[in-house]
C-alpha positions as a Markdown table, in Angstrom:
| # | Residue | x | y | z |
|---|---|---|---|---|
| 1 | Met | -2.3 | -1.0 | -4.0 |
| 2 | Ser | -5.3 | 0.2 | -2.1 |
| 3 | Arg | -5.3 | 3.7 | -0.5 |
| 4 | Gly | -5.6 | 2.2 | 3.0 |
| 5 | Lys | -2.6 | -0.1 | 2.5 |
| 6 | Gln | -0.5 | 2.8 | 1.1 |
| 7 | Glu | -1.4 | 4.9 | 4.1 |
| 8 | Leu | -0.3 | 2.2 | 6.5 |
| 9 | Lys | 3.0 | 2.0 | 4.6 |
| 10 | Tyr | 3.5 | 5.7 | 5.1 |
| 11 | Gln | 2.7 | 5.2 | 8.8 |
| 12 | Leu | 5.3 | 2.4 | 9.0 |
| 13 | Trp | 8.0 | 4.6 | 7.5 |
| 14 | Gly | 7.1 | 7.4 | 9.9 |
| 15 | Trp | 7.5 | 5.0 | 12.9 |
| 16 | Ile | 10.8 | 3.7 | 11.4 |
| 17 | Leu | 12.1 | 7.3 | 11.3 |
| 18 | Phe | 10.9 | 7.9 | 14.9 |
| 19 | Ile | 12.9 | 4.8 | 15.9 |
| 20 | Val | 16.0 | 6.1 | 14.1 |
| 21 | Cys | 15.6 | 9.4 | 16.0 |
| 22 | Ala | 15.3 | 7.6 | 19.3 |
| 23 | Leu | 18.5 | 5.6 | 18.6 |
| 24 | Ile | 20.3 | 8.8 | 17.7 |
| 25 | Phe | 19.1 | 10.4 | 21.0 |
| 26 | Ile | 20.3 | 7.4 | 22.9 |
| 27 | Val | 23.8 | 7.5 | 21.4 |
| 28 | Ser | 23.9 | 11.3 | 22.0 |
| 29 | Ser | 22.9 | 10.9 | 25.6 |
| 30 | Ile | 25.5 | 8.2 | 26.2 |
| 31 | His | 28.1 | 10.4 | 24.6 |
| 32 | Met | 27.1 | 13.4 | 26.8 |
| 33 | Gly | 26.7 | 11.3 | 29.9 |
| 34 | Asp | 23.2 | 12.6 | 30.4 |
| 35 | Ile | 21.3 | 9.9 | 32.3 |
| 36 | Leu | 17.9 | 11.8 | 32.2 |
| 37 | Met | 18.1 | 12.1 | 28.4 |
| 38 | Leu | 19.0 | 8.4 | 28.2 |
| 39 | Ile | 16.0 | 7.3 | 30.2 |
| 40 | Gly | 13.7 | 9.6 | 28.2 |
| 41 | Ser | 15.1 | 8.3 | 24.9 |
| 42 | Leu | 14.7 | 4.7 | 26.0 |
| 43 | Phe | 11.1 | 5.3 | 27.0 |
| 44 | Phe | 10.5 | 7.0 | 23.6 |
| 45 | Leu | 12.0 | 4.0 | 21.8 |
| 46 | Val | 9.8 | 1.6 | 23.7 |
| 47 | Ala | 6.8 | 3.7 | 23.0 |
| 48 | Cys | 7.6 | 3.7 | 19.3 |
| 49 | Phe | 7.7 | -0.1 | 19.3 |
| 50 | Ala | 4.4 | -0.2 | 21.2 |
| 51 | Phe | 2.8 | 1.7 | 18.4 |
| 52 | Leu | 4.6 | -0.1 | 15.7 |
| 53 | Ile | 3.6 | -3.7 | 16.7 |
| 54 | Pro | -0.1 | -3.3 | 16.0 |
| 55 | Leu | 0.7 | -1.5 | 12.7 |
| 56 | Leu | 2.8 | -4.5 | 11.6 |
| 57 | Lys | 0.1 | -6.9 | 12.6 |
| 58 | Thr | -2.4 | -4.9 | 10.5 |
| 59 | Leu | 0.0 | -4.8 | 7.5 |
| 60 | Lys | 0.6 | -8.6 | 7.8 |
| 61 | Asn | -3.1 | -9.4 | 7.5 |
């Protein structure tokens, strides 16, 4: 495996962990009834996917 491809896989795992964190924040905000935290968590989740999509396209090629 080339060094560049290995680095991309580490980045992928990092983004997966960020998505897991966003999901935990979403569940926590719903549990606490905090709408501001919920909105922020949803934006964070969308941003994670925005960064993840180009990475997945790069890994696919």
